[in-house]
N, C-alpha and C positions, 0 to 999 in steps of 0.2 A: 504495500500499499505505500500511500506518499509519505504520510507522517506518522508511521506505525507507533514512532516513540511516542504520541501527542495523544492519539485520541483512537477510539475505535472507527476497526474500517466503515462499520454501519453507520457513525455519526459524520466522517467525513462523508460521505456516499450523501447521506442527508444535506450538509452543510453545500457541497457542490451542487448538488442537486436546487436547493434552495437559493444559489447565487444565482444559476442558469437561469431561471425563474423568474427572480430580481430583475435580473437584466433584458430581459424579454419583457417580461413587466413595464420597466421606462422608455423599450424603444417604443411599445407599442401605444404610449402613452405621448411619448413626442411624434411620432407619425402620424396617428391618425388624430381627424379632426373630429370629436368629442360632442362638439357641440350640433355638426354636422347629421352625427349617428343620431342622434336623438331626433335629430327633426324625422330622416328618412322615417325611423324606426314607428315611430307617431304616425307618419302620412302612410306608410304599408298597414298599421294596426286600424286606420281610422277607412283605408281603402275597403280591408277586409271585410269590414263590417258593412257598408255599403253596397258590397259586392253579395253579401248575400242575404241584403234586403232587396238588391237587385236580382238575385235567383230566386227568392219568394215569388214575384212578381211575373216572371218569366217574362225578364228584359233584357235581351239576348248581345243587344247592343249596348245598352252601358256598359252589360258587367266585361263583354270582350274588349270595354275601353277601360276601364276599368282592371283587367288584369293585364293588359300589356302597359300600364301606366308604372303597376304591380312589379313586374316581372324588370322594366326598366331602373325603377328606386332598389329592386334586389341584385341587380345586376351593377349600381352602382354601389352599393352597400358592400357587396364583395371585392371588389376592384380598391376599398377602402383597409379593410382588413386584409385584404392580401400584401400591398406596401412594406407592412414590416416583417413579412417571411421574407423578403427580397435581403432584408438586413440581417434575420438572423438566420437563416439557414448555411451560412457561412460556417457562422459560429457552433453550430451543429458536429457540420462533417468536419469540423476540427476535434470536436470537444469529444462526442462519442467513440473513437476509438480510442485514445488517452482514456478516460474512465474506462471502457472495454478494459483493456492493457491492464489496469491498475485493478480492478473491481472483479474482472470474472471469476474470482472465487469467494467473491461473501454472498453468501446466502442466508436469508432469515426466514425463519418459522414462525407466523403469526398464532398463537397459541387460541382455542377455541373459535377457530375457522373466523378469522376478524374480528371478532365480537358479535359474529351473527349466529343466535343458538341453533337458529335450524340447518344453518350451513355446516356445521361440523357431526349433526347427529341426522343430515339428510340419509336415505339410503344413496345418493348420488354423489356422496361425499367423496371418491375417490374420483370422482370428475371434478372436483372444485378444491383442490392444491392449495395450503397455506403457505406455502416455502416457497419465495420469491427470489430471482437472482437478481444481480444488480438493474438489471432494463426494469423490470418488475418494481423494485424499489425505485430507482427514478420516476417513474411516471407516477407510483402512488402519489409520493412524498413533492413530486412540482405539480400537482394538479391541486395540494393540499396547500401551497404556496404561492400559487398562482391567485388562488381563492382569497387568498389572504390579502398578498399586494395589491389586488387590482381594488378591496374595501379600502386598503390604506389611502391608497392614492384616490382614490372615489372614483373608478373610472366603469364606467357606465355597461360594463358587458364582462 
């Protein structure tokens, strides 16, 4: 591991995963126009509501017009969220092989099926392994860390 003498490998992997999540969250915060994103989401939600009403009235022309506008806004929203990917993808292309090299043998077994009683008592328990390698640990930590960082930075998504 990287700093074997200082920290347990699981803690090291947790810190690295959290650090990468922080970098990704900061890049998203700087590259996405969150005001425009909120406006687009609100407009899409409004269009969906109006579309349901138009469908109830069998107004096909109005429904198609609103559907086209929704698709246009969805495309714009997707382009806005893809922008940070251009900056973060090189980071992951470099980081993942390094993480794999140093943490390949890190395995963690969660007691009691991730704390979900029915999961460990399930007759299909053999399908739901509660042991994760470095990638599973990275994914779990990064999801939790991303949610926490987005709450801290008051990001809308």
